[in-house]
N, C-alpha and C positions, 0 to 999 in steps of 0.2 A: 234708706240707702246706706250701705256700709261706708264709713269714712275711709279714705284711701290709706291712711297710716296704719290701719288695723291689719289688712292682709300683707302690707309691706313689712310690718314688724314680725308677724308670724313667719313670713318667708325668711327674714333675717335670722330668726331663732333656728329654723330648720337648717339653713346653710351653715350656721355656727356649729350645730350638733354634728353635721356631716363632716365639716372640716376638722373638728376635734378628734373624731373617730379615725380619720385618715392620718392626722398628725401623730397619733399615738404610735403608728407603725414606724415613724422616723426616729423614735426615741433610742432605738438600738443602734442607729447609724450616725446620728448627729447629737451634738451637745445641746443644752438648753438654749444658749444664745444662737447657735446655728439654726435650730428649729424655728426660732422666732424670726431670724433673718430671711429664711426661704418664704415665710408667710408674706413678707413685704416685697421682696425682690421679684418673685414670680407673679405677684398681683399687679405689678406695674403695667404689663402689656394689656391685661384685661381692663384695668382702670382707664387706660388710654383709649381703648376701643369704646368703652361706655361714653366717654366724653365726646369722642368723634361722632358717634351715632346720635347722641343727645343734641349736640349743637347743630349737626348736619340736618336732622329731621325737623328741628324747630326753626332753623334759620337765625337763631340768636347769635349775636357776635360774642366772641370770647371775652370775658371780663378782664379788666386790668387789675391785677392783684394790688391791694394797698397794704400799708404797714399793719393795720389792725388785723386784716385777714391772714397775713403771713405769720404774725405773732401767735394768733389763735391756733392756726394749723400746727405750728411748731410745738406749742404747749400741749395740744391734744395728742400729737404723735409721741412726744416724750413721755407724757403721763401714762399713755397706754402701755408703753414699754416698761415703765416703772411698776405699774399695776400688775402686769403679767409676771414680772420678776418676783414681786411680793407674794403672789398667789403660788408660784412654784416653790418659794421659800416655805410657805405654809405647808405644802405637801412634803417638803424635805424634813419636817419635824415629825414625820411618821404618823401624822394624824390627818389623813386626807379628808375625812368626814367633817371634822371640826373646821378645817381651813375653808372647805367649800361652803359650809353652812354660814359662816360669818362673812365670807366674801359676798354671798347672795343678799346680805343686808343692804347692798348697793341701792336697791329700789327705794328703801326708806331714806337712806342717806341722800340719794339723788333728789328725792322729793323735798327734803329740807333745804339742801343747797340751792336747788332751782327756785324755791320760794324766796329765799333770802337774796339771791343774786339777780335772778331774772323776773322775780315777782309773779311766778307761775302758781297761782292759787288753785287748789283742788277742792272738789265737793267732798262733804263728809263720807258719801258712799264710796268714792274713789279711794279716799284715805283708808277706809275700812277694808276695801279690797286689797290694797297694797299690803296691809298688815297681815291679813289672812293668807295672802300668797306667800309672804315671807315665812309665816308659821308653817305652811306646807313644805317649803323648801327645807326648813329646819328638820321637820319630821323625816323627809326623804334622806337628808344628809346624815342624820344621826341614826337612821335605821330603827327608830323607836326605842332606843336605849338611852337611859339617863336623861330624860327630859324633865325631871323635877327641877323646880327653881334653884335649889341648892346645887344640883349637878351642872346646870347651865352657868350659874355664877362662877363655880369653880373652874369650868372649862374656859371661861372668858379670859382668864389671866394667863392661859397657856400661850407660849410663843406662836403656835399655829393659829390660834384664834386672833391674836394681835396682828399677825401678818395678814390674815384674812380680812379683818376689819379695815386695815390699812389699804388693802387692795380694793375693797368696795368703795372706800372714801376717794381714792385716786381715780377709779373708774367713773365715779359720779362727777368729778370735775372734768374728766375727759369729755363727757357728754356735753357739759356746759360750754367748753371751748369749741367743740364741733358746731354747736348751734350758733355761737357767737361768730364763728368764721363765716357761716352761711349768711348771717345778717349783715356782715361787713361788705359783702359783694353787691354790686349794683345788679339790677335785673328783677323780673317779676316771677320767673319760673323757678321755684325754690328747689325742685328736684334736680334741675340742670345745674344749679349752683352747688347743690350737694355733691354731685358727681365730680365737679371741678375741684371742690374742696377735698374730696377723697383722694384724687390724683395727686394734688400738691402735698397733702399730709403723708400719703404713702411714699412719695419720693423723698420726703424729709426723713421718714422712719428708716428707709433703705439706707440713706446716707449715714444716719446716726448709728444704727446697729451694725451696719456693714463696716464702718470705720473702727468701731470697738472690736468687732470680731477679727478684722484684719490685724489689729494691734495685739490683742490678747490671745487669739486662737487662730493663727494663720492656716493651720492644717484643716480646721473646721470650715474656714472660709472657702477653701478649695473643695472640701467635701460637699458643701452646699450646692455646688454646681455639678458634681459628679453623680448626685442623686436626683438629677432633674426629672427623671421619668415619674417618680412619685412626688417629688417636691412641687412640681408644676401644678399638680392637682390641688395640693394644699393652698397654694397661692391663688389659684383661680377661684376656689370656693371662698377663700378669705375675701377676695375682691368683691364677689357677688354678695356675700353677707354684709360687708362693710358698706357697699353701695345702698343696701336696704336700710341699714342702721342710720347712715347719714341722712337719707331721704326722710325716714320716719322722724328723726329729731327735728328736721326742718319743718315738718307738717304738724307736729303735736307736742304738747308739754313733755319734757324729759321724763318726769316721773311716770306718766302714763305709758310711755314707750317701754321703759325699763320694767314696769310692772307686767305688761302684756308679754314682754320678752321672757318672763319666767316659764312660758310654755316650752322653753328649751328643755326643762326637766321632764315634761310629758313626752317630748320626742325621744329623749334619752331612754326613758323607760320602755317606750314602744319598740325602739331599736333593740334594747336588751331582751325584750320578751319574744319578739317575732323574728329577729335576725339571728341573735345569739342563742335563742331558745332557753333563756334563763327564767327561772320561776320567780314570780313576784311575791314578796312577803306582805303580811298584813300592814306593816308600816308603810310599804310602798303604795298600797291602795289608799290608805288614809291620807298620806301626803299628796297623792295625785288628786284626790277629791278636794282637798284644801286649796291646792294651786288652781285648779279649774274654777272653784267657787270664787277665789280671789280675782281671777281674770274676768269672770262674768260681772262681778260687782264693779270692777274698774271700768268696764265697757258701759255698764248701765249708768255709772256716775259721770262718764265723760259726755 
C-alpha cells in the first residue's frame, strides 16, 4: 500500500508548478514583492476553508497555540520569504540556470540539516536517490552545457550560484521549522495540525510582507488588490500546494519529501512539451531519466 505522504507530495509539486506558471503572468503587472504578497494574502481564505473543513469533519477541537508553535511558524514564514528573495536575486544576475540548479541542492542540504537537528536518518538507498535526483536537476538546469568538474567549480563562485545555494539552505530550514510547528501542537491528527499551522504561518507572512510592501511600495500594495482576478488564482494554488507540503512534512522525513518533490521538474517539462509545444533536448531527456530514477530509489529506500 502506498504511504499517504507520497501522493500528497506529488500533488504539492503539481500545484507548485501550476502556481509558478500563473505567477509568471503577473511579473509585468506587479513588482517582485507584490507578486510574493498576493501569494500569501489570497491564500488566506482558502487556508481558512481548509481548517474549517478539517476540524469540522473530524470533530477535533481547535488547538491552543503555544509559544514554540508560534515561534516556529514565524521562523518558517520569514525564512520562506528570505529564500524566495535570494532565488529571485539569483535570477537577477542573469544566470537563471545556475541559480535554479544550486537552489535545487535543497534536497541534499535538507537531508543534512534534518539529520543534525531532527535526527532523521535515511537509508543508503534513499541517500543515493537524493544525490541522483539532484544530479538530474543539475543536468536539466544547465541544459547539458559545461558539466565538467572544472566548469561546475567555476560556476559555484558566481553570485547567482551563491544566492541559489543560500536559497536552498534557507528553504531547508523552512521545512524544519514547519515540521517543528506541527510537533508543538497537541492532537493526534497530524494533517489537521498541518492545516492549522499553514493558516497561522500564512497569516504571519501576509502581515510581514504586506507591511514591508505598504512601507516601501505603496503603489504596488494597491496594485496587488486591483489585479485580484489573476492574483486570486495564484493565492488559491499556493494555499493548495502549501497544504500538501505542510501535510507531507508532518507525515514523513523532510529529506524524503523534498527529494520526491523534485518531480516538479518532470511536471515542468511535461507542461513545456504538451502545453507550450516546445521540443525537448537530449539534456532534458537525460535529466528527466535521472530525476525519475532518483525518485524511484528514494521510494524504494523509504
